[in-house]
LOPABA-315361 format. One record per atom (N, C-alpha, C, O): x, y, z. Coordinates in steps of 0.1 Angstrom, whole numbers, plus 5000, padded with zeros to 4 digits. Each point is the difference from the previous one (the first is absolute). Layout:
BEGIN
XYZ;...
END
This chain:
BEGIN
482948615110;498849944994;500250014984;500450114996;499449794997;500150004986;498650034994;499049955005;501050124984;498750034993;500249954986;501050034993;498049905002;500149954986;499650124991;499050075002;501849944987;499750104990;500349954986;500549894998;499150184992;500249964986;500750124993;499650115001;501549854992;500750104992;500249954985;499949884998;500350214993;500249964986;501550044997;500450115002;500349794993;501450024997;500249954985;499349924995;501850144999;500349964987;500649865000;500649955010;499249984979;500449865000;501549985002;500449915007;500450184987;501449985001;500550035015;500949935005;498450165002;500450025014;499649885008;500749965009;498149994989;499649885007;500949884998;500349935010;500250054978;501049904997;501350025008;500649915006;499850224995;501250035008;499849975014;500949955007;497950104998;499749975014;500049855003;500649965010;498849964982;500049865002;501449945000;500349915008;500550144983;501449954999;500850045013;500949925004;498950205001;500750045012;499449975013;500750015010;498149934990;499449985013;500349865006;499449965010;501449964984;500449875004;500449995015;499649915007;501350194998;500449995014;498950035010;500249985012;498750074983;498950045009;498949895000;500049924991;499150095019;499049905001;499150004988;499649894996;500150234999;499150014989;500150134993;500850095005;498549934985;500150134992;499650125009;500650104999;498349885009;499650115009;501050055009;500250125002;500649785004;501050045010;501150084992;500550105006;499949854982;501050084993;499550144996;500850095002;498049924994;499450134996;500050095012;500350124999;499349835013;499950085012;501450055003;500250125004;500849794996;501450045003;500550114990;500550105004;499249884983;500550094990;499350145002;500750104999;498049905004;499350125002;500550075013;500250135000;500149805010;500550065013;501450074997;500250115004;500649824988;501350054996;499850134992;500750105003;498449904987;499850114992;499450125008;500550124998;498649865010;499450105008;501050065010;500150125002;500749805004;501150045009;501050094993;500450115005;499949864982;500950084992;499450134997;500750105000;498049904997;499350134997;500050095012;500250124998;499649825013;500050085013;501450065002;500150125003;500949804995;501450055001;500350114990;500650105004;498949884984;500250104989;499350145004;500650104998;498249895007;499350125004;500750075012;500250125000;500349805009;500750065012;501350064995;500350115005;500449824986;501350064995;499750134993;500850095001;498149914991;499750134992;499750115010;500450114997;498949865013;499750115010;501250045007;500250125002;500749795002;501350045006;500850084991;500650105004;499549864983;500850084991;499450144998;500850104998;497949915002;499450134999;500450095012;500250124998;499849825014;500450085012;501450044999;500450115003;500549804993;501450034998;500250114990;500850095003;498649904986;500150104990;499550145004;500550104996;498449895012;499450135006;501150075008;500050135000;500849805007;501050065009;501450004995;501050035007;499249924981;501349984994;500950135000;501150005004;498350114992;500850134999;500550045014;501150045002;498049955008;500450035014;501149915005;500950045006;498949834992;501049905004;501350024994;501150005006;498950034980;501250024993;500850125005;501250015001;498050105002;500650125005;500749985014;501150055002;498249875006;500649965013;501349924999;501050035007;499049884983;501249924998;501150084995;501249995004;498550104986;501050094995;500650095011;501250025000;498050035008;500450085012;501049925009;501050055004;498649834999;500849915009;501349974993;501150005006;498949974981;501249974993;501050124999;501249994999;498250135001;500950125000;500850025012;501050074999;498749865012;500850015012;501249905000;500950015008;499149904983;501149904999;501250074994;499950094992;501249885014;501350054995;500749904990;499849885002;500950184989;500749914990;501449985006;500650085007;499949804991;501449965005;501150074993;501149995003;
END
């Protein structure tokens, strides 16, 4: 379902939107596409930040395990 809304944009941004929205049915379709892309990227960025936080939380433990495993390797 589509909902009609009103937003205020700077004139230069609106000119850019109009120039780039030619492949789309209308300005609204372009803006919806662009916002979906931006929101999806924000969600990915948040997920990546959480994953990195978890990795960093266990980094010392993981590195110690790797160093231990590498110590069993023999040199040629």
